[in-house]
C-alpha positions, 0 to 999 in steps of 0.5 A, spaced: 140 757 809 144 751 806 144 748 799 147 741 797 149 739 790 150 732 789 153 731 782 155 725 778 158 724 771 155 720 765 149 718 769 144 715 765 137 718 766 133 712 763 137 707 767 134 710 774 127 708 777 124 715 777 124 715 769 125 707 767 119 702 767 124 697 769 131 698 771 137 693 770 140 695 777 137 695 784 137 703 786 133 704 792 136 710 794 135 713 787 127 711 789 128 714 796 131 721 793 125 721 788 120 720 793 123 726 797 124 731 791 121 734 785 123 730 779 124 734 772 122 730 766 125 734 761 132 736 763 137 737 757 144 739 757 147 745 754 154 744 753 158 738 752 162 734 755 165 734 762 168 741 763 164 745 758 158 742 762 161 745 768 163 752 766 156 753 765 154 750 771 158 756 774 156 761 769 149 759 767 150 760 760 151 756 754 159 756 752 159 751 746 158 756 741 164 760 743 169 755 746 170 747 747 173 744 753 177 750 757 178 753 764 173 759 766 175 765 763 177 772 766 170 775 764 166 769 767 161 769 772 162 764 777 156 761 782 160 759 787 165 765 787 159 769 788 156 765 794 163 766 797 163 774 795 157 774 799 159 771 805 156 764 804 162 758 804 162 754 798 166 747 798 167 742 793 169 735 794 170 731 788 174 726 785 173 729 778 181 729 776 179 734 770 179 740 775 187 739 776 189 738 769 190 744 764 183 745 762 180 745 768 185 750 771 181 756 774 175 752 777 177 750 784 179 756 786 172 759 785 170 755 791 172 757 799 175 751 800 176 744 796 178 737 796 180 733 789 181 725 790 186 722 785 186 716 781 180 716 777 180 714 769 187 716 766 189 721 772 197 722 771 197 719 779 201 713 780 208 712 776 209 707 772 214 708 767 215 700 764 214 700 756 208 696 754 209 696 747 202 695 743 199 691 748 192 694 750 191 693 758 185 688 760 180 693 762 180 696 755 174 694 751 177 695 744 177 691 737 179 691 730 173 697 728 176 702 733 179 708 730 187 707 730 188 714 734 183 711 740 187 705 740 193 709 741 189 713 747 186 707 750 193 704 750 196 709 754 191 711 758 189 704 760 196 703 763 195 709 767 188 707 770 191 700 771 197 703 775 192 707 779 187 701 781 193 698 783 194 703 789 187 701 792 188 696 798 180 696 800 173 699 798 175 705 802 180 707 797 176 708 792 175 715 790 168 715 790 168 713 797 173 718 799 169 724 796 163 722 799 166 722 806 169 729 805 162 731 803 159 728 810 165 730 814 163 737 812 156 736 813 157 734 820 162 740 822 158 745 819 150 743 820 149 748 825 153 754 821 148 759 818 150 759 810 154 754 806 153 751 799 156 744 798 158 740 792 159 733 792 161 731 785 163 724 783 166 722 777 162 715 777 159 712 773 164 715 768 168 710 764 171 705 766 166 702 769 170 700 775 167 698 782 168 694 788 168 686 788 162 687 793 158 690 787 160 686 781 159 679 784 152 679 783 153 680 776 159 676 774 160 669 775 167 669 779 169 662 776 169 666 769 174 671 766 171 678 768 169 682 761 173 689 760 170 695 763 172 701 759 169 702 752 172 706 747 168 711 743 167 707 737 161 704 733 158 698 736 158 691 733 154 685 734 160 681 736 161 686 742 159 684 749 154 689 750 151 685 756 157 685 760 159 692 759 152 694 761 152 690 767 159 693 769 155 700 768 149 697 773 154 695 778 157 702 778 150 705 778 149 701 785 155 703 788 153 710 786 146 709 789 150 707 796 154 713 796 147 717 795 144 713 800 150 715 805 148 723 803 141 722 804 142 718 811 147 724 813 141 729 811 136 725 816 141 725 822 143 732 822 136 734 820 138 738 814 131 737 810 128 743 814 133 748 811 137 745 805 136 745 798 138 739 795 140 738 787 142 731 784 144 732 777 149 730 772 153 733 766 151 728 760 149 721 759 153 715 755 151 710 749 152 703 751 151 700 745 144 704 743 144 706 736 150 702 734 155 706 738 159 706 745 161 713 749 160 720 747 162 725 742 163 721 736 155 720 735 149 724 734 147 727 741 141 722 742 137 722 748 142 717 751 147 723 752 143 729 752 136 728 756 139 728 763 136 726 770 134 732 775 132 732 782 131 738 786 128 739 794 126 746 796 125 746 803 121 752 802 116 749 797 116 743 801 114 739 794 116 731 795 114 726 790 112 730 785 114 731 777 115 737 773 114 737 766 118 744 764 123 744 759 130 746 763 137 745 762 144 745 766 144 753 765 138 753 770 142 751 776 147 757 777 141 762 777 137 757 782 142 757 787 143 764 787 136 766 787 135 761 793 140 764 797 137 771 795 143 773 791 142 777 784 143 773 778 148 777 773 145 779 767 150 775 763 147 768 766 142 766 761 139 760 765 132 761 769 132 760 776 127 754 778 125 757 784 119 760 782 117 753 778 118 749 785 114 754 789 109 758 785 108 753 779 111 757 774 109 755 767 112 755 760 119 757 763 122 756 756 120 754 749 126 751 746 133 748 749 139 748 745 145 743 746 151 740 743 159 740 742 163 746 740 163 745 732 158 739 732 151 739 731 147 744 733 141 741 737 134 744 739 128 741 742 122 743 744 120 738 749 117 733 744 121 734 737 129 734 737 132 737 731 139 736 730 142 741 725 149 738 721 155 743 720 155 745 713 162 748 714 160 754 710 166 758 714 171 757 719 171 755 726 174 759 732 175 758 739 174 764 743 178 765 749 183 768 754 185 761 757 188 757 751 188 750 754 185 744 752 184 738 756 191 736 758 195 741 755 196 748 752 195 750 745 201 749 741 204 755 738 202 752 731 195 753 733 196 760 736 200 762 729 194 765 726 190 767 733 188 774 732 185 779 738 177 781 737 173 785 740 169 780 744 162 779 746 156 782 750 158 777 756 166 778 756 165 785 760 169 789 755 175 784 754 178 783 748 179 775 746 183 771 742 180 768 736 183 762 734 182 758 728 180 751 730 178 744 727 171 741 729 171 737 735 166 732 732 166 734 725 164 726 723 158 726 729 152 728 724 153 728 716 145 730 715 140 733 719 135 729 723 128 730 726 125 726 731 118 726 734 119 723 741 112 722 742 112 717 737 119 715 737 122 716 744 128 711 742 130 715 736 130 710 731 126 713 725 127 720 723 121 724 722 119 727 715 116 734 717 118 740 713 114 745 717 117 743 724 124 743 721 123 750 718 120 752 725 126 749 729 131 752 724 128 759 726 128 757 733 136 755 732 137 762 729 133 766 735 137 762 740 144 763 737 142 771 737 140 770 744 147 767 746 151 772 742 153 767 737 159 768 733 157 771 726 161 765 722 157 760 726 150 762 721 154 760 715 157 754 719 150 751 720 147 754 713 143 759 716 144 764 712 
């Protein structure tokens, strides 16, 4: 048996042909995929952003209630590692450089083999020691409204990104191409081997929205200056070049579509559809000026961020070109892959296998899905309503971990000065864990509670007034927190007691 996961980063659901009435970009291979798979209409993230989403891809459980960005913990179940231990070769081909930073330190080793291609975004790869003063690099979209700390971050990381781009000599040097080359090479070498799992994970279409000239030429006049392609995570304004940035994203989407087509071609040529599970997914979306915001993390967790695309082909079910309206989440993918290979799903995984949904049409998989950032709003949906519960900050916020690292640095001594050892949780397998006081990841993202009725207001333009539904959602949040063994202080933090 075989399984392939094709994972993109920051892939917007509503810009794909399977979900949009009209598409800005031409995406024939995403159309082709939808015709050969089941399209899930109600898939939501759980933990955001990048590495929290990948942690739950391994563990099958929400982690944003206990931890922000960080490595896999010693007590975490890991789906690829469970495959490896069962004699199923698990290979990761990626250009997602966060895996090789401090905050992703324990992920790659869970696979049997892995490759990571350097140079995306601000990957500290090509050395450039020249001083740049206060000048912002040309690819960065920044303006007077931008928060000072983000200006400084984009200045530093923008020049690193520009140095990385300078290492390319042709389209073949794009890390997306190298990643897909690696995945296809794995398929060609191992198509006849009995059991394997391949994860082809692309950093694109994550910002900066950089793609080869051959993809941009249809969008931009070569005689005019090119617009920047790296929006900062800030409020949007009328004077922003929203159309230009969206065109940059569309060009990158078409680049991604071509890569997807190469993978689908390989499956055709190697006759893999008969015995290969295929999952195409993403970690979260990205605001491209909607709701007067750019990026992610800074704003409420609108549909553009949290409602994600998901396509699944199961060779046993054989369902193609169909749609599924079940409420599913990222945490469901680990148990789905384990169940597909006939392996037991660990008790600590809270996700639900989609195998019975695909094969037997199982209904009512879950009533509610919770999602968010550590310390940000507690969001919940039943598939129709989305309720965003703002933090009340009625108590302290803590990180629970035995791996105290952030995205690209270790916890500083002053952060650990008041750390304490606590008994741990139901999923820590008897391990005590560090309890570290911390500030909210996105304390400014939501200042008041908001309820949206997606059936009446799919664009989330007008919060609904419905006290009865809000009360129902509050009760559901408390129940979901209980299921996930949330820290006791979070109930006061969200005003639930």
